[in-house]
N, C-alpha and C positions, 0 to 999 in steps of 0.2 A: 559833295563828292565822296567824302569818307563814309557817309551813311550808305551811299549806293554801293560802295565796294563791300561793306559789311553785309548788306543784304544779298549780294551776289555770292559771297563766300558761304553764307548760311544755306542758300539754295544748292550750291555745289556739294556741300557736305551732306545734305539730305539725300541728294541723288546717289551719291557714293554709298551711303548707308543702305538704301533700298536695294541697290545692285548687289551689295555684299550679302544681304539677307537672302536674295533670290539665288545667288550662287551657292550659298551654304545649304539652303533648304528648297531645292527646286521641286521636289516631289510634293511638299506641303502646299506650295503656291498653286501648283497645277491641280492638285486634288480639290482644293477649295473652289477654284474656278469651274472645274468640271461638275462638282456636286451642285454648285449654285445654278447651273444651266438646266438642271433637272428638278422639276417641281412635282410632288406627289400629294394629292389631296383625297380625303375621304368625303364623299357626298352623302353618306348615311349617318344616322343618329349614333351617338356614342353608347347610349343605353337603349335596349329593346326589351319588350316583354313577350315576344314570340321566339320560340326556339329555332324555327326555320325561317329563312329569309334570303335577301340578296344584298351583298355588300357592293356599293357603287364607288368606283375609284376613278379619279381623273389624273392623267399624266400629261405634263406639258414640258417640252424641251425645245432647245434652239437648233439642235442637229437631229437627223433621222434616228428613230429608235431601232435598235437591233434585237433586243431581247427583253422580255418581261416575265417574271415569275412571281407567283403569290403562294406563300407557304411552301416554296420549293417546287411548285408545279408550273410548267410553262403556260402562258396565256396567249391566245390568238389576238392579233391586232393587224391593221392594214399596213402593208409593206411600205417603208419609207415615211411613215407618218411621224409627225412631231407633236400631235395632239390626239390623245387616245382616251376613250371612256370604256371602262371595264365593268362587267356585272358578274360577280362571283357568288354563286349559290352557296349557302352554308347551313350547317346544323350545329348549333352552339351547345357548349357545356354550361352549366350554371356558373355564374360569376364572370371573371375576366377571360376573354378570348383574344389571342394575339394573332394578327395577320401580318407577316413580314413581306413587304413588297420590294422586289429588286428590279431595277431598270438599268439597262446598258445602252449607251449611244456611241456614236463614232468618237466623241470627245471624252467620254468618261462613263462613270457608273454611280449609282446612288441606291441607298436602302432606307426604308422607313417602316416602322412598326405602327400598325393601326390597332387600337384597342376597341373591342366591342364587348359591352357588359350585358349579359343576359340576366335580367332581374326577375328571378322566380319569387313567388309569394313568400317562400321560406327565407330567402336571402333578404328580402325587403323587411320582413318581420325581425330577422336577426340584426339587421342594421339599425332598425328603430330601437330595439331593446339594448343594444350595446354588448360589451363583453360580459360573460357570465359572472366574473368576479369583479367586485368594486370595493375600494377602501376609501372612506372619507376620514380625513384627519383635520381636526379643528384645534388650532393653537390660540389661546386667549390670554388676555391680560386685562385686569379691571381695577379701578379705584372706587372706593366708597367713602362717603363723608359721615356715615352713621352705621358702622358695621354691626353694632349691637342693637340697633333699631330702638333707641330710647326716645322719650318724649323731648320736646324742645326745651323743657325746663331742666333737663339733665345734661351733663357733659357728653358731647358726642366724640366718637373715636374714628379717626381716619385709618383706612387700611388699604393695602395693595396686595393683590393676589394674582396668581397665574393658574391656568387650567389646561388640560390636555384631554381630548376626546377622540376615541377611535370608533368608527362604525363600519365593520367589515360585513359583506354580504356575498352570498353565492346563489346563482339562479340555475335551477334545473328546468329546462323546457320540456313539458309533458306533451302538449299539443301546440298547434300554431297560436292558439288563443289562451293558453293557460300555462302557468309555471308554478314551481315550488321554490320558495326562498328560505335560505337559512341566514339569519341575521344575528348580529351581536352588537352590544354597546359596552364600552369600557371608558369610564370617566374618573378623573381625579383632579384635585386642585391643591394648591399650596399657598398659604399666607406667609408673606415675607416680613412678618412682624411676629416674633415668638409669643407675644401676648395672646394672639388669636389662633394659635395652632389647634386648639380644641374645636374650632369651627370648620376644620378641613373635613371633606367628605370624599367617599369613594362610591361608585355606582357601577353595577354590572347588570346586563340583561341579555338573555338569549331567547330567540323566538323562531318558530317555524310558521311560514305563511303560505297559503294557497291563493293565487291570484288568477281570476277569470276575467279576461279583457273584453269579452263580447257577451256580457250578461244583460239581463233586462234592466239592471241598474247602472250600466256602464262598466267601469273597471271595479269589480267586486273582489274584496279580500277578506279571507278568514285567517285569524291569527291566534296562536297559542303561545304564551310566553311566561317567563318567570324572571324576577329581578331581585336584587339584593342591594341594600344601601348600608354603608358603615360610616361612623364618625370617629375622628381621631380622639384617642383617649390618653390623657397625661395626668398622673402616671398610669401605667397599664395595670388593670385589675384582673380578676378571675371571670369577668363577664364573657359571654360567648363571643368569639373573635370573627372578624371578617374573613371570608374565604380566600382572599388574595394576600392580605397583609395582617400580621398580628398587631401592628400599630393601631389598627382600627377595631373598634368593637362593633358587632353587628347591631344595626338599628332596626331595620325592617326587612321582611321578606314578603313578596307579593306574587300571586299567580294571576295572570291576566288573560282574559278571553275577549277577543275583539272581532266585530264585523264592521266593515266600512266599505264605502263606495264613492266613486268619483265619476261624474258624467259631464261630458262636453255638450252644452246646449247649442252653442254656435261659436263662431270664431272668437277666441279670447274670452269666452264666457263659460264658466264651469260651476257646477253645484256638487258639493260633497257632504257626506254625513258619516258619523262614526258612533258606534255603540260599544261601550266597554263594561265588562263585569270583572270586578277585581276582588280577590280574596286577600285581605290584608292581615299580616301578622307583625305586631310591634313587639320587639324583644323586651320582656320584663313588664309588659302592661297588657293584660288580657282585656281590660276595659276599652282600650284604644284599638283593639283588633276587631275584625269583623269583615263586612262586605260593603262594597260601594258600587253604584251603577251610574254611569255617565253617558249622556247623550249630547253630542256636539254636531253643529252644522255650520257650513260656510258657503257664501255665494260670492263669486269673483266675476267682475264685469268691468269693461272700460267705460267708466262714467265720465262723460264730457271729454273723452279721449285719454283719461287717466285711469290706470289700473286701480280698482277699488275693491276691497275685501270687507264683507260684512260677516261677522261670526258670532255664534252664541253657544253657550254650554249650560246644561242643567246637570247637577250632581246630587245624588241622594246617598248618604252614608248611613248604613245600619250597623252600628258597632255593638259590642257586647255590653258596654257600660250602660246603665239605665238612662242616664241623661247625656249620652255622648252622640246621639243621632243628630245629624245636621242636614240642612238643604243649602245648596249653593247655586247662585246664578252668576254667569260670567258673559260679558259681551265684548266685542272687539270691532274696531273700525280702523282700517289701514288703507293708505293711498301710497302708490309707488309712482314717482314721476321721473322718467328718464331724461337726464341731461348728459348726453354722450360726452365722454365715455363712462360716466358714473350714473347711478340711480339713487335718487333721493327718496327716502321713505319717512312717513309720519304715521304713528300708530297710537291709538287711545284705547286703553283697557279699563273696564270697570267690573268689579266683582262684589258680591254680597253673600255672606255666610251667616246663618242663624240657626239656633237650636230648634229641633222639632218638638221637644218636650221641655217644659219649664222645670228647672231645678229648684225645689222648695227652699233650698238654702240661699238662693239668690233672689234679688228683687224682681227679676223677670227674665225673659229670654235674652241670651247674649246675642249680640249682633255686631258683625265686623264688616266694614266697607273699605275697599281698596281701589284707588284710582292711580293709573300710571300713564304718563305721556312720554313717548320715545321718538327721537329724531335719529335717523340712520343714514349712512352714506356707504354705498357698496361700489367697489371698483373691480371688475373682472380683468385682472392683468393678463390672464390666459384662460383657455377652456378648463384648465385643471387647477387654476389658482385664483381665489377671490379674496380681496381685502375688504373688511367691514369695520366701520366705526359707528358706535351707538352712544348717544347721550340720553339717559333716562331719569325722569323725575317721578318718584313714587310717594303717595300720601295715603296713610291708613288711619282710619278712625274706628274706635271700638268702645263698647261699654265694659270691656274686660280690662282690668287694671294692668298697665304695662304693655298694652297692645296698640297704642297710638304713637305714630312716628311719621317723620318725613325723611326721605332718603334720595340722594343724588348718586348716580352710578355712571361712570364712563368706561366703556369696554371697547377694546381693539381685538379683532379676530382675523386670523388667516386660515382660509379653508382650502385644503388640498384634496383634489379628487383624482384617484388613480383608477 
């Protein structure tokens, strides 16, 4: 009995509350009811590729329609109708076009904005390319168990470092299928153990690129660039300084000339190649200065449903020193396996560098081989933010004294795209 009285009181209080709301806000309740009895639909596509066409609209009401306007202009409809189909001829402007539909009935009125997007080739191209300005920022932290890259027989040193990389670019669209890019790269790192401060580096690069997107080779790019690298010097000497900070001495300056292309063969399958010609200047060492030519290529395809990358590089260095010329061969195999929301990557790299001319003071040609295996995990937290974790094992063998080592590196990166 008590429970029944409590339920009755609860229902009584609820009814009193609803009546109170209706008395306080009668207009709101009526407006909601009246708008709900008027339904306005667009029967046409939201996106069109023709400038002229017809917008099809359906209006459904419970009470007879008294007035209909589209963009402020009255539209004809059968008298007393409660179901109306309209056909509104239009000539669109490129981009978003708004049609405001107003309907009035005996019980109320309603408005609805209908968006129709006219997709011109220019707009589609602009949408595909994105904003002209882009800034990529990469924050990194890494640990190394053999920072000095010594042999197993020596004492290894553990180190922790952080890095910061900025890659700004600006695009000037010349034609629908070609653009000019101004790009820059600024990078610096810091070792959080004073013992290894001298291993800190800075790097800057500026380049201008011409990109042709509808060429015989696919997306074809021509690049002219210059870069500078510096190393931390403790204590500071009279050596030529880095252009951004006097804490660093200038190590190298290079001029780079590049031609590269990327072609889509079929869905998710691409082929790309790149040819670099580099003029190298090593500060304080004319023998190590000179020219190098590099040819690289890569083929990306979904092998057994897994994104697979095959890559290779040939490098020929012609330096000023008599016995400094080298040939280098590099290969890469990488697979990326998506496990939503992350992507798991596995990469194997192999490289071999050897002298082209035997130095009579040595027993024979010097040869260095490097092998690296990396396991990575990438998580796109948002379109503009990607987290990456990489564990890398590197092993190098060489007949050059002091060039054989093993190294484990763990790196965490945060990539921000603006």
